[in-house]
N, C-alpha and C positions, 0 to 999 in steps of 0.2 A: 503493499500497499506505499504509494508514494504522493505526497504533496507535489501538487505543479500549479501554476501560473497563468491565466491562461493572457497577462501581458492588456487584459484590459480594453479586449477588443469589445466597440460598442454597437449592438443589437439594434437596434436601432438602422446604424451605418449600413452594418452586413443585409437585413431584409430592404433596407431601401439598391442598393446594387442588385439584391437578387429581383430585386421588382423588376427595376427600370431595365432587366435584358429576357424579360417577357415580349415577345414578339407583339400577342396578340395584344392592342393599340388598347380595345375599353378595359380586357384584366388589368393589365398592364393600368389604366387607372386608379381600379378599384384596388389594387397592390400596393398601391402609394398611398392612395386614401388611407391604410388602413396603419398609416407609420407611427401618430402621436399613439393609438391605439395597442400597439407594437412599447412602445416606448414605457409604457405605464407597466405593460406586463412582463417583463426585464427588471423595471425596477424595482415590481412587488419582490418577482424572483429575485431577488440578486440580495434584500433586505430582509429574506428570509433565510437565506441561504449564508451566511456567516451565524444565524442566529440556530442553527440545526434544525428551522422548523415547514422546513419544502412540506409538510406533508399538507403544512396548512395552508397552501400557493393551493386557490380554489379556480386558477384560470381563464375561459375562453368566455368561461358566461357571466361576466362582471365582464366585460367592452363589449361594445357598436363594432362593427367591424364589416369596412363594405363588399370583400372580397370572401366567397362561401367557404366555410372552415378547412376545406378538402385540398381550396388553392392555397391556402397557409402553409397545408402539409407539404403540398406537391411540393415547392419551393425547393427545399430540398433538397430532395432526388433528381428532379428536374432541371437545375439551376445552379447550385452549389454541389452540390458532386458530380456531377454530369456534363454539368453544363460552363457558361463563362464565368461563374463563380469558383473554378478546381481550385486557382491560385488558393484561393480563404482555408476550401478545405483546405488544401496541403500545405496551412499554413499553420492550422490548430492542428493536426497527425504530430507535425513535429514538434511543440508545445513538449514532447517529453523524453525526458533526457536518455540518451544512448535507443532514442525508438522502443522502450522495455514498458510494458504494461504499467499503468497508473493500480487497476486496480489487482494485477495477482503478482506482479512484482520478477514474470520469467519471459511473459509471451512477445512476440513482437509485435506494432501496433504497426498495422490495417487496416480500420476507419475509427467511426467517429460515432462513440455511443449515444441516446441521449436517452439525460438522466432522470428528465421524468420522460417520460417517453411522445409520444411524434403524434401517437393516435388517439391519445388523451387532450394533452396539450399541444395541437400544432401553432399557435402564435410564440412557439417557442426551438421550432421545428429551424430554424436556423439564427436559433438567438448561442453565441461563442461562449456564451458563462456557461449554457446546455449539453454544449456540444462535447466526449472526452473521448480522448484517441484514449484508440486499446483492441486489444488484439479478439483476433475473430474470438475466442473461445471464452471470451470474458463477455463479449459481446450475444454471444449466441446461448450461454448459459443466465445471462442474463432477462434472455427476448421482453418481456415486457413488464417488467416490473415496477409494482408498484402496490402500495398504504398508506392508508389513514393516520398510521401508526407510527407514533415515534420511533419504537422500539428499531422496527420492521426498514428503518430507511437506510439503503447502502452508502458505504465510506462516499464523500466530495471529493475528490483529486482535488477542482478548487478551495477551497472554502475548508475544509477538514483536517487538523491537524495534528495524529493520534501518537506523536513518537512521545511523548511526556510517557505515554503506555506502554509496558511492554505486552501484549498481545495474543501476540499468535508464540504460543507452548509446541515442544514438542516431546514425544516420550519414545526411549527407549526399547520397543518389547523384539523377545529370545523364542520364535519359533520355528527351528530350530536356528532360524541363520535371524541373520540384524539388518527390522524392520525399524525408522523412524514415524511413530501414530502422530496425528497434528492433531493441536485441537488452540478453545483459544482457551488462553487466564482472563481471570478476576482478578486483576492484582488489584491492591486497596489502594492503589492514590484515584481508580478510577471511576470517573462515577457509572452508574446502574447502567444511563442508558447507552453509553459508547460502549459498554460490553453489551447487550441486549442488540449493539445495533453490529459491536463488530463479528455475531454470530449469524446475525444476515444478514452480511459480506460473504463470512463460511462460507455458510451453504451458499448462502445462492449462486456463487462461482462455481462452489464445487473445488474451494483448497482446497481441502484434507487429501485427499485425494492427486489431486496438482502436486501439490508439498511435497508429498513420500512415496511419486513418479522420478522426485528430481533427486531426490538425498539420495534413493538407491542410488542416482545415474555415478551421484558424486561417491556415494561409501566405499570405491573400490580405490581412487587415490589417498581417500583418506587412511585404507587399510595400510597402504605401502609410509607413507607417512608415521604413519602410530609405533610400524614396523622397524623404520629406522631411528626414529627418537629412543624406543624398545630397547635396541642396541645399545645405545649411549647412556643412558639412565637407566633405563629397567621402568616399570609402574610409573613413577614421579614425571620423569622425563615426557609419555607419554601424553599423563597429564599436562603440567606447563603447554608444552603446545594446541591442547586441544583451548586452555583456556588464550591466549595467544589468542585466535582463532575467531576463538568466540566472542574475543576484545575486539577485534577487527569488526571482524562480522553488526554487532550491533552498534560500532560508530558507522560503521554507510548506513546499515540502513536495519534500526532498530527492530520493526515489524515486520524482517524479511525470514527466509524458510533456512536459509543461512545460517539466520541470528539464531531464531530457535534451533536450530540441527546442530551448533556447535557448544550453544551450550548445555543443549544435556545430553552429548557426552563427552563435557566436559564434565560430568553432574554425576556420573557413577563409575562408582570406582570399580564394576564389578566391568566394564570397558575398556577403560584402561593398565588395567591387569593382567589384559591375554585375548579377554573376547571379541576383540577386531579380528579375534583371527573368525570368529562367526561370518563372516563376511561373506 
């Protein structure tokens, strides 16, 4: 889960640019007439998002639109993604550092996800603050996820920062080969709503399975490094190596799968004493 900055891209400016790309003159005028309502809607969205209160966003019902909601929704595919405003689409995709999906921290960014679904909130279909660069797996797993319950809202890469809480946890399992099982922890300093939202994020995006798979792929190299450390100084050296890796991973991404993996391995005395050979 990585925090991003959408660089203050202006929703009204992007909407108007998309509307002007519409060839049908009557529809173009209808869309441009929606501009003031689009501004009100995006302002409300950006007021609620930093408060983690987007479950209270009421949507297009409160605002008059000169164009149909279907036409508002259609701007995304017709103009932003597949039309003349594709450079803006690509610029939003590039907000993710190193092209890594902020929702899972693993996948390659290939598309944009509507944090609030455009099927329910078409007035936000081209609003940059509602468009999150994401991998295809996270986009597919999230689908049309939406809820009016505060605890069910997923991490929002532009407005949420959970780095002060160690939410991603792992457990070393021997059955009989070593693997890691991931879950959401309940740190004492984390508000209950943050923990509940993290659990929803973890469940909806199937992160437990994804993280276990990636940890499994990393274990072969960890086994070799533990062997080298063991030759040099036995279990204490293995433990020290794992703690150093955990500290480094935590500094880089406190809620990343690597941080949880190394922390779990470093805390498992049996693993340091030789159980790494079970990998």
